BATIKE-253996 format. One record per atom (N, C-alpha, C, O): residue number from 1; residue in one letter; atom name; x, y, z. Coordinates in steps of 0.05 Angstrom, whole numbers, plus 5000, padded with zeros to 4 digits. Last residue first. Example, Ala and Ser with C-alpha at 12.3 -4.5 7.8 and 13.67 -1.06 7.14 Angstrom:
BEGIN
<n->2	res->s	atom->N	xx->5257	yy->4955	zz->5142>
<n->2	res->s	atom->CA	xx->5273	yy->4979	zz->5143>
<n->2	res->s	atom->C	xx->5258	yy->5001	zz->5157>
<n->2	res->s	atom->O	xx->5268	yy->5023	zz->5161>
<n->1	res->a	atom->N	xx->5264	yy->4886	zz->5156>
<n->1	res->a	atom->CA	xx->5246	yy->4910	zz->5156>
<n->1	res->a	atom->C	xx->5264	yy->4934	zz->5156>
<n->1	res->a	atom->O	xx->5285	yy->4934	zz->5169>
END
This chain:
BEGIN
<n->81	res->d	atom->N	xx->3426	yy->2225	zz->8065>
<n->81	res->d	atom->CA	xx->3427	yy->2226	zz->8031>
<n->81	res->d	atom->C	xx->3399	yy->2223	zz->8015>
<n->81	res->d	atom->O	xx->3399	yy->2224	zz->7990>
<n->80	res->a	atom->N	xx->3410	yy->2232	zz->8112>
<n->80	res->a	atom->CA	xx->3405	yy->2260	zz->8093>
<n->80	res->a	atom->C	xx->3408	yy->2248	zz->8072>
<n->80	res->a	atom->O	xx->3394	yy->2257	zz->8054>
<n->79	res->s	atom->N	xx->3377	yy->2180	zz->8148>
<n->79	res->s	atom->CA	xx->3399	yy->2197	zz->8140>
<n->79	res->s	atom->C	xx->3392	yy->2219	zz->8114>
<n->79	res->s	atom->O	xx->3371	yy->2220	zz->8101>
<n->78	res->p	atom->N	xx->3329	yy->2166	zz->8169>
<n->78	res->p	atom->CA	xx->3349	yy->2155	zz->8173>
<n->78	res->p	atom->C	xx->3380	yy->2168	zz->8163>
<n->78	res->p	atom->O	xx->3402	yy->2162	zz->8174>
<n->77	res->l	atom->N	xx->3291	yy->2223	zz->8206>
<n->77	res->l	atom->CA	xx->3304	yy->2212	zz->8185>
<n->77	res->l	atom->C	xx->3331	yy->2192	zz->8187>
<n->77	res->l	atom->O	xx->3350	yy->2197	zz->8202>
<n->76	res->r	atom->N	xx->3271	yy->2222	zz->8274>
<n->76	res->r	atom->CA	xx->3285	yy->2239	zz->8251>
<n->76	res->r	atom->C	xx->3289	yy->2227	zz->8223>
<n->76	res->r	atom->O	xx->3300	yy->2208	zz->8234>
<n->75	res->r	atom->N	xx->3236	yy->2247	zz->8334>
<n->75	res->r	atom->CA	xx->3235	yy->2227	zz->8305>
<n->75	res->r	atom->C	xx->3258	yy->2241	zz->8291>
<n->75	res->r	atom->O	xx->3264	yy->2265	zz->8293>
<n->74	res->i	atom->N	xx->3216	yy->2232	zz->8398>
<n->74	res->i	atom->CA	xx->3234	yy->2246	zz->8375>
<n->74	res->i	atom->C	xx->3238	yy->2230	zz->8357>
<n->74	res->i	atom->O	xx->3243	yy->2206	zz->8358>
<n->73	res->t	atom->N	xx->3172	yy->2232	zz->8452>
<n->73	res->t	atom->CA	xx->3183	yy->2220	zz->8428>
<n->73	res->t	atom->C	xx->3192	yy->2240	zz->8407>
<n->73	res->t	atom->O	xx->3180	yy->2260	zz->8401>
<n->72	res->f	atom->N	xx->3167	yy->2236	zz->8523>
<n->72	res->f	atom->CA	xx->3176	yy->2247	zz->8497>
<n->72	res->f	atom->C	xx->3185	yy->2233	zz->8472>
<n->72	res->f	atom->O	xx->3207	yy->2222	zz->8472>
<n->71	res->e	atom->N	xx->3161	yy->2258	zz->8585>
<n->71	res->e	atom->CA	xx->3156	yy->2240	zz->8566>
<n->71	res->e	atom->C	xx->3150	yy->2247	zz->8543>
<n->71	res->e	atom->O	xx->3131	yy->2262	zz->8539>
<n->70	res->i	atom->N	xx->3183	yy->2288	zz->8635>
<n->70	res->i	atom->CA	xx->3173	yy->2290	zz->8605>
<n->70	res->i	atom->C	xx->3171	yy->2265	zz->8597>
<n->70	res->i	atom->O	xx->3187	yy->2250	zz->8608>
<n->69	res->q	atom->N	xx->3163	yy->2279	zz->8710>
<n->69	res->q	atom->CA	xx->3179	yy->2276	zz->8686>
<n->69	res->q	atom->C	xx->3161	yy->2284	zz->8662>
<n->69	res->q	atom->O	xx->3137	yy->2286	zz->8662>
<n->68	res->g	atom->N	xx->3119	yy->2291	zz->8745>
<n->68	res->g	atom->CA	xx->3142	yy->2315	zz->8742>
<n->68	res->g	atom->C	xx->3159	yy->2309	zz->8712>
<n->68	res->g	atom->O	xx->3165	yy->2327	zz->8696>
<n->67	res->d	atom->N	xx->3089	yy->2248	zz->8764>
<n->67	res->d	atom->CA	xx->3116	yy->2251	zz->8781>
<n->67	res->d	atom->C	xx->3131	yy->2269	zz->8764>
<n->67	res->d	atom->O	xx->3155	yy->2266	zz->8764>
<n->66	res->a	atom->N	xx->3044	yy->2249	zz->8723>
<n->66	res->a	atom->CA	xx->3037	yy->2257	zz->8748>
<n->66	res->a	atom->C	xx->3062	yy->2272	zz->8767>
<n->66	res->a	atom->O	xx->3062	yy->2293	zz->8779>
<n->65	res->l	atom->N	xx->3083	yy->2279	zz->8661>
<n->65	res->l	atom->CA	xx->3073	yy->2250	zz->8675>
<n->65	res->l	atom->C	xx->3069	yy->2268	zz->8704>
<n->65	res->l	atom->O	xx->3080	yy->2289	zz->8710>
<n->64	res->e	atom->N	xx->3079	yy->2313	zz->8599>
<n->64	res->e	atom->CA	xx->3089	yy->2315	zz->8630>
<n->64	res->e	atom->C	xx->3071	yy->2294	zz->8649>
<n->64	res->e	atom->O	xx->3047	yy->2297	zz->8651>
<n->63	res->r	atom->N	xx->3089	yy->2294	zz->8533>
<n->63	res->r	atom->CA	xx->3078	yy->2301	zz->8559>
<n->63	res->r	atom->C	xx->3087	yy->2302	zz->8585>
<n->63	res->r	atom->O	xx->3107	yy->2288	zz->8591>
<n->62	res->w	atom->N	xx->3102	yy->2296	zz->8465>
<n->62	res->w	atom->CA	xx->3106	yy->2300	zz->8493>
<n->62	res->w	atom->C	xx->3084	yy->2302	zz->8512>
<n->62	res->w	atom->O	xx->3062	yy->2311	zz->8506>
<n->61	res->s	atom->N	xx->3116	yy->2283	zz->8396>
<n->61	res->s	atom->CA	xx->3099	yy->2283	zz->8422>
<n->61	res->s	atom->C	xx->3112	yy->2284	zz->8448>
<n->61	res->s	atom->O	xx->3133	yy->2272	zz->8451>
<n->60	res->e	atom->N	xx->3167	yy->2299	zz->8365>
<n->60	res->e	atom->CA	xx->3131	yy->2281	zz->8351>
<n->60	res->e	atom->C	xx->3117	yy->2286	zz->8368>
<n->60	res->e	atom->O	xx->3097	yy->2297	zz->8359>
<n->59	res->i	atom->N	xx->3204	yy->2339	zz->8356>
<n->59	res->i	atom->CA	xx->3195	yy->2326	zz->8377>
<n->59	res->i	atom->C	xx->3168	yy->2318	zz->8360>
<n->59	res->i	atom->O	xx->3154	yy->2332	zz->8346>
<n->58	res->e	atom->N	xx->3244	yy->2317	zz->8296>
<n->58	res->e	atom->CA	xx->3228	yy->2335	zz->8316>
<n->58	res->e	atom->C	xx->3216	yy->2323	zz->8334>
<n->58	res->e	atom->O	xx->3216	yy->2298	zz->8334>
<n->57	res->t	atom->N	xx->3287	yy->2327	zz->8236>
<n->57	res->t	atom->CA	xx->3290	yy->2322	zz->8270>
<n->57	res->t	atom->C	xx->3268	yy->2346	zz->8281>
<n->57	res->t	atom->O	xx->3267	yy->2370	zz->8281>
<n->56	res->m	atom->N	xx->3307	yy->2321	zz->8188>
<n->56	res->m	atom->CA	xx->3277	yy->2334	zz->8196>
<n->56	res->m	atom->C	xx->3269	yy->2319	zz->8222>
<n->56	res->m	atom->O	xx->3250	yy->2303	zz->8227>
<n->55	res->y	atom->N	xx->3356	yy->2318	zz->8171>
<n->55	res->y	atom->CA	xx->3347	yy->2298	zz->8179>
<n->55	res->y	atom->C	xx->3313	yy->2303	zz->8197>
<n->55	res->y	atom->O	xx->3303	yy->2289	zz->8214>
<n->54	res->a	atom->N	xx->3369	yy->2369	zz->8153>
<n->54	res->a	atom->CA	xx->3383	yy->2346	zz->8140>
<n->54	res->a	atom->C	xx->3358	yy->2319	zz->8153>
<n->54	res->a	atom->O	xx->3347	yy->2304	zz->8138>
<n->53	res->a	atom->N	xx->3344	yy->2406	zz->8190>
<n->53	res->a	atom->CA	xx->3354	yy->2415	zz->8161>
<n->53	res->a	atom->C	xx->3349	yy->2384	zz->8144>
<n->53	res->a	atom->O	xx->3331	yy->2378	zz->8128>
<n->52	res->k	atom->N	xx->3367	yy->2394	zz->8240>
<n->52	res->k	atom->CA	xx->3332	yy->2385	zz->8229>
<n->52	res->k	atom->C	xx->3330	yy->2395	zz->8194>
<n->52	res->k	atom->O	xx->3312	yy->2387	zz->8178>
<n->51	res->p	atom->N	xx->3421	yy->2353	zz->8252>
<n->51	res->p	atom->CA	xx->3410	yy->2380	zz->8244>
<n->51	res->p	atom->C	xx->3380	yy->2373	zz->8229>
<n->51	res->p	atom->O	xx->3373	yy->2354	zz->8214>
<n->50	res->f	atom->N	xx->3430	yy->2304	zz->8293>
<n->50	res->f	atom->CA	xx->3419	yy->2297	zz->8263>
<n->50	res->f	atom->C	xx->3407	yy->2331	zz->8265>
<n->50	res->f	atom->O	xx->3385	yy->2335	zz->8276>
<n->49	res->a	atom->N	xx->3460	yy->2328	zz->8333>
<n->49	res->a	atom->CA	xx->3472	yy->2306	zz->8325>
<n->49	res->a	atom->C	xx->3461	yy->2301	zz->8293>
<n->49	res->a	atom->O	xx->3475	yy->2296	zz->8274>
<n->48	res->d	atom->N	xx->3442	yy->2372	zz->8353>
<n->48	res->d	atom->CA	xx->3458	yy->2377	zz->8350>
<n->48	res->d	atom->C	xx->3466	yy->2354	zz->8336>
<n->48	res->d	atom->O	xx->3485	yy->2361	zz->8322>
<n->47	res->f	atom->N	xx->3384	yy->2332	zz->8371>
<n->47	res->f	atom->CA	xx->3382	yy->2362	zz->8341>
<n->47	res->f	atom->C	xx->3410	yy->2375	zz->8346>
<n->47	res->f	atom->O	xx->3406	yy->2398	zz->8342>
<n->46	res->w	atom->N	xx->3402	yy->2308	zz->8403>
<n->46	res->w	atom->CA	xx->3389	yy->2291	zz->8376>
<n->46	res->w	atom->C	xx->3392	yy->2318	zz->8360>
<n->46	res->w	atom->O	xx->3403	yy->2321	zz->8338>
<n->45	res->e	atom->N	xx->3412	yy->2335	zz->8440>
<n->45	res->e	atom->CA	xx->3437	yy->2325	zz->8434>
<n->45	res->e	atom->C	xx->3426	yy->2319	zz->8407>
<n->45	res->e	atom->O	xx->3441	yy->2323	zz->8388>
<n->44	res->h	atom->N	xx->3372	yy->2370	zz->8455>
<n->44	res->h	atom->CA	xx->3382	yy->2386	zz->8450>
<n->44	res->h	atom->C	xx->3412	yy->2360	zz->8442>
<n->44	res->h	atom->O	xx->3434	yy->2371	zz->8439>
<n->43	res->a	atom->N	xx->3338	yy->2329	zz->8480>
<n->43	res->a	atom->CA	xx->3330	yy->2340	zz->8456>
<n->43	res->a	atom->C	xx->3352	yy->2349	zz->8438>
<n->43	res->a	atom->O	xx->3356	yy->2341	zz->8415>
<n->42	res->k	atom->N	xx->3371	yy->2325	zz->8525>
<n->42	res->k	atom->CA	xx->3371	yy->2294	zz->8501>
<n->42	res->k	atom->C	xx->3356	yy->2306	zz->8484>
<n->42	res->k	atom->O	xx->3357	yy->2292	zz->8463>
<n->41	res->a	atom->N	xx->3364	yy->2368	zz->8556>
<n->41	res->a	atom->CA	xx->3393	yy->2364	zz->8543>
<n->41	res->a	atom->C	xx->3384	yy->2341	zz->8528>
<n->41	res->a	atom->O	xx->3401	yy->2340	zz->8510>
<n->40	res->r	atom->N	xx->3302	yy->2366	zz->8562>
<n->40	res->r	atom->CA	xx->3316	yy->2388	zz->8550>
<n->40	res->r	atom->C	xx->3345	yy->2375	zz->8535>
<n->40	res->r	atom->O	xx->3348	yy->2372	zz->8511>
<n->39	res->a	atom->N	xx->3310	yy->2322	zz->8586>
<n->39	res->a	atom->CA	xx->3298	yy->2312	zz->8566>
<n->39	res->a	atom->C	xx->3306	yy->2334	zz->8552>
<n->39	res->a	atom->O	xx->3318	yy->2329	zz->8531>
<n->38	res->e	atom->N	xx->3340	yy->2341	zz->8641>
<n->38	res->e	atom->CA	xx->3357	yy->2318	zz->8630>
<n->38	res->e	atom->C	xx->3334	yy->2313	zz->8597>
<n->38	res->e	atom->O	xx->3346	yy->2298	zz->8582>
<n->37	res->g	atom->N	xx->3297	yy->2375	zz->8661>
<n->37	res->g	atom->CA	xx->3326	yy->2385	zz->8657>
<n->37	res->g	atom->C	xx->3343	yy->2363	zz->8640>
<n->37	res->g	atom->O	xx->3359	yy->2372	zz->8624>
<n->36	res->r	atom->N	xx->3261	yy->2341	zz->8674>
<n->36	res->r	atom->CA	xx->3259	yy->2366	zz->8650>
<n->36	res->r	atom->C	xx->3276	yy->2365	zz->8645>
<n->36	res->r	atom->O	xx->3281	yy->2356	zz->8623>
<n->35	res->p	atom->N	xx->3267	yy->2273	zz->8680>
<n->35	res->p	atom->CA	xx->3271	yy->2300	zz->8689>
<n->35	res->p	atom->C	xx->3264	yy->2324	zz->8664>
<n->35	res->p	atom->O	xx->3265	yy->2320	zz->8639>
<n->34	res->l	atom->N	xx->3243	yy->2224	zz->8625>
<n->34	res->l	atom->CA	xx->3264	yy->2239	zz->8642>
<n->34	res->l	atom->C	xx->3256	yy->2267	zz->8658>
<n->34	res->l	atom->O	xx->3238	yy->2281	zz->8648>
<n->33	res->t	atom->N	xx->3240	yy->2180	zz->8577>
<n->33	res->t	atom->CA	xx->3221	yy->2187	zz->8603>
<n->33	res->t	atom->C	xx->3240	yy->2199	zz->8623>
<n->33	res->t	atom->O	xx->3252	yy->2184	zz->8638>
<n->32	res->y	atom->N	xx->3236	yy->2166	zz->8507>
<n->32	res->y	atom->CA	xx->3245	yy->2179	zz->8535>
<n->32	res->y	atom->C	xx->3226	yy->2190	zz->8557>
<n->32	res->y	atom->O	xx->3206	yy->2204	zz->8556>
<n->31	res->t	atom->N	xx->3230	yy->2147	zz->8449>
<n->31	res->t	atom->CA	xx->3213	yy->2152	zz->8471>
<n->31	res->t	atom->C	xx->3235	yy->2151	zz->8498>
<n->31	res->t	atom->O	xx->3249	yy->2132	zz->8503>
<n->30	res->e	atom->N	xx->3244	yy->2155	zz->8381>
<n->30	res->e	atom->CA	xx->3259	yy->2139	zz->8405>
<n->30	res->e	atom->C	xx->3242	yy->2153	zz->8429>
<n->30	res->e	atom->O	xx->3240	yy->2177	zz->8424>
<n->29	res->r	atom->N	xx->3243	yy->2134	zz->8307>
<n->29	res->r	atom->CA	xx->3238	yy->2137	zz->8337>
<n->29	res->r	atom->C	xx->3249	yy->2133	zz->8363>
<n->29	res->r	atom->O	xx->3262	yy->2112	zz->8369>
<n->28	res->r	atom->N	xx->3260	yy->2150	zz->8244>
<n->28	res->r	atom->CA	xx->3274	yy->2131	zz->8267>
<n->28	res->r	atom->C	xx->3266	yy->2143	zz->8293>
<n->28	res->r	atom->O	xx->3279	yy->2162	zz->8301>
<n->27	res->w	atom->N	xx->3220	yy->2132	zz->8193>
<n->27	res->w	atom->CA	xx->3226	yy->2152	zz->8208>
<n->27	res->w	atom->C	xx->3239	yy->2129	zz->8230>
<n->27	res->w	atom->O	xx->3235	yy->2105	zz->8233>
<n->26	res->a	atom->N	xx->3236	yy->2105	zz->8118>
<n->26	res->a	atom->CA	xx->3218	yy->2100	zz->8152>
<n->26	res->a	atom->C	xx->3234	yy->2123	zz->8172>
<n->26	res->a	atom->O	xx->3257	yy->2131	zz->8167>
<n->25	res->g	atom->N	xx->3254	yy->2107	zz->8070>
<n->25	res->g	atom->CA	xx->3242	yy->2126	zz->8079>
<n->25	res->g	atom->C	xx->3232	yy->2130	zz->8113>
<n->25	res->g	atom->O	xx->3224	yy->2150	zz->8125>
<n->24	res->p	atom->N	xx->3265	yy->2052	zz->8070>
<n->24	res->p	atom->CA	xx->3285	yy->2067	zz->8069>
<n->24	res->p	atom->C	xx->3282	yy->2101	zz->8082>
<n->24	res->p	atom->O	xx->3298	yy->2115	zz->8095>
<n->23	res->s	atom->N	xx->3222	yy->2010	zz->8110>
<n->23	res->s	atom->CA	xx->3226	yy->2020	zz->8080>
<n->23	res->s	atom->C	xx->3246	yy->2041	zz->8086>
<n->23	res->s	atom->O	xx->3246	yy->2049	zz->8109>
<n->22	res->e	atom->N	xx->3232	yy->1952	zz->8147>
<n->22	res->e	atom->CA	xx->3234	yy->1982	zz->8148>
<n->22	res->e	atom->C	xx->3236	yy->1994	zz->8119>
<n->22	res->e	atom->O	xx->3255	yy->1986	zz->8105>
<n->21	res->r	atom->N	xx->3183	yy->1900	zz->8154>
<n->21	res->r	atom->CA	xx->3207	yy->1912	zz->8137>
<n->21	res->r	atom->C	xx->3206	yy->1937	zz->8143>
<n->21	res->r	atom->O	xx->3184	yy->1949	zz->8145>
<n->20	res->k	atom->N	xx->3152	yy->1848	zz->8192>
<n->20	res->k	atom->CA	xx->3156	yy->1881	zz->8190>
<n->20	res->k	atom->C	xx->3180	yy->1887	zz->8177>
<n->20	res->k	atom->O	xx->3200	yy->1878	zz->8188>
<n->19	res->p	atom->N	xx->3121	yy->1798	zz->8162>
<n->19	res->p	atom->CA	xx->3138	yy->1806	zz->8176>
<n->19	res->p	atom->C	xx->3142	yy->1838	zz->8172>
<n->19	res->p	atom->O	xx->3136	yy->1851	zz->8152>
<n->18	res->r	atom->N	xx->3046	yy->1805	zz->8158>
<n->18	res->r	atom->CA	xx->3075	yy->1802	zz->8145>
<n->18	res->r	atom->C	xx->3098	yy->1808	zz->8168>
<n->18	res->r	atom->O	xx->3093	yy->1820	zz->8188>
<n->17	res->r	atom->N	xx->3003	yy->1797	zz->8187>
<n->17	res->r	atom->CA	xx->3020	yy->1775	zz->8189>
<n->17	res->r	atom->C	xx->3039	yy->1774	zz->8178>
<n->17	res->r	atom->O	xx->3054	yy->1755	zz->8179>
<n->16	res->s	atom->N	xx->2980	yy->1839	zz->8166>
<n->16	res->s	atom->CA	xx->2988	yy->1849	zz->8194>
<n->16	res->s	atom->C	xx->3001	yy->1820	zz->8194>
<n->16	res->s	atom->O	xx->3019	yy->1823	zz->8211>
<n->15	res->l	atom->N	xx->2962	yy->1820	zz->8112>
<n->15	res->l	atom->CA	xx->2977	yy->1852	zz->8125>
<n->15	res->l	atom->C	xx->2998	yy->1852	zz->8146>
<n->15	res->l	atom->O	xx->3021	yy->1860	zz->8147>
<n->14	res->r	atom->N	xx->2917	yy->1797	zz->8129>
<n->14	res->r	atom->CA	xx->2936	yy->1783	zz->8115>
<n->14	res->r	atom->C	xx->2970	yy->1803	zz->8124>
<n->14	res->r	atom->O	xx->2991	yy->1798	zz->8137>
<n->13	res->r	atom->N	xx->2880	yy->1834	zz->8155>
<n->13	res->r	atom->CA	xx->2892	yy->1806	zz->8171>
<n->13	res->r	atom->C	xx->2921	yy->1797	zz->8153>
<n->13	res->r	atom->O	xx->2943	yy->1791	zz->8163>
<n->12	res->a	atom->N	xx->2876	yy->1870	zz->8118>
<n->12	res->a	atom->CA	xx->2885	yy->1882	zz->8139>
<n->12	res->a	atom->C	xx->2892	yy->1856	zz->8151>
<n->12	res->a	atom->O	xx->2916	yy->1857	zz->8159>
<n->11	res->i	atom->N	xx->2840	yy->1836	zz->8085>
<n->11	res->i	atom->CA	xx->2872	yy->1846	zz->8076>
<n->11	res->i	atom->C	xx->2889	yy->1856	zz->8095>
<n->11	res->i	atom->O	xx->2914	yy->1854	zz->8094>
<n->10	res->e	atom->N	xx->2806	yy->1820	zz->8102>
<n->10	res->e	atom->CA	xx->2819	yy->1800	zz->8098>
<n->10	res->e	atom->C	xx->2852	yy->1816	zz->8095>
<n->10	res->e	atom->O	xx->2875	yy->1809	zz->8101>
<n->9	res->l	atom->N	xx->2778	yy->1875	zz->8111>
<n->9	res->l	atom->CA	xx->2782	yy->1857	zz->8129>
<n->9	res->l	atom->C	xx->2806	yy->1837	zz->8132>
<n->9	res->l	atom->O	xx->2820	yy->1834	zz->8152>
<n->8	res->p	atom->N	xx->2759	yy->1880	zz->8056>
<n->8	res->p	atom->CA	xx->2787	yy->1898	zz->8073>
<n->8	res->p	atom->C	xx->2792	yy->1884	zz->8094>
<n->8	res->p	atom->O	xx->2816	yy->1879	zz->8096>
<n->7	res->t	atom->N	xx->2758	yy->1820	zz->8020>
<n->7	res->t	atom->CA	xx->2751	yy->1843	zz->8031>
<n->7	res->t	atom->C	xx->2768	yy->1856	zz->8046>
<n->7	res->t	atom->O	xx->2791	yy->1846	zz->8050>
<n->6	res->k	atom->N	xx->2781	yy->1805	zz->7955>
<n->6	res->k	atom->CA	xx->2784	yy->1798	zz->7985>
<n->6	res->k	atom->C	xx->2771	yy->1827	zz->7994>
<n->6	res->k	atom->O	xx->2773	yy->1849	zz->7983>
<n->5	res->r	atom->N	xx->2775	yy->1763	zz->7895>
<n->5	res->r	atom->CA	xx->2771	yy->1798	zz->7918>
<n->5	res->r	atom->C	xx->2772	yy->1785	zz->7947>
<n->5	res->r	atom->O	xx->2765	yy->1764	zz->7957>
<n->4	res->g	atom->N	xx->2785	yy->1718	zz->7877>
<n->4	res->g	atom->CA	xx->2810	yy->1741	zz->7875>
<n->4	res->g	atom->C	xx->2801	yy->1769	zz->7885>
<n->4	res->g	atom->O	xx->2813	yy->1790	zz->7885>
<n->3	res->a	atom->N	xx->2745	yy->1690	zz->7874>
<n->3	res->a	atom->CA	xx->2772	yy->1677	zz->7897>
<n->3	res->a	atom->C	xx->2786	yy->1704	zz->7893>
<n->3	res->a	atom->O	xx->2800	yy->1711	zz->7912>
<n->2	res->n	atom->N	xx->2679	yy->1720	zz->7891>
<n->2	res->n	atom->CA	xx->2702	yy->1714	zz->7870>
<n->2	res->n	atom->C	xx->2723	yy->1711	zz->7894>
<n->2	res->n	atom->O	xx->2723	yy->1719	zz->7917>
<n->1	res->m	atom->N	xx->2632	yy->1690	zz->7926>
<n->1	res->m	atom->CA	xx->2652	yy->1713	zz->7922>
<n->1	res->m	atom->C	xx->2668	yy->1701	zz->7910>
<n->1	res->m	atom->O	xx->2673	yy->1677	zz->7913>
END
């Protein structure tokens, strides 16, 4: 095998060992587990602080847990610049 050619597995392993660096366009994510009313209030806080038009804020995923709480992940861009 040519020393300059790497298999996809070798490349993936090498990349997974690299230190994680956040790129300028990386999403900021937060995950919360709250009662329904508090989850709604927390989402409103985010949308008030980081308007969707400027930060592309959105609820990325959500689910209702067995105990009735809502687990959700909300994301936004780091800045509107």
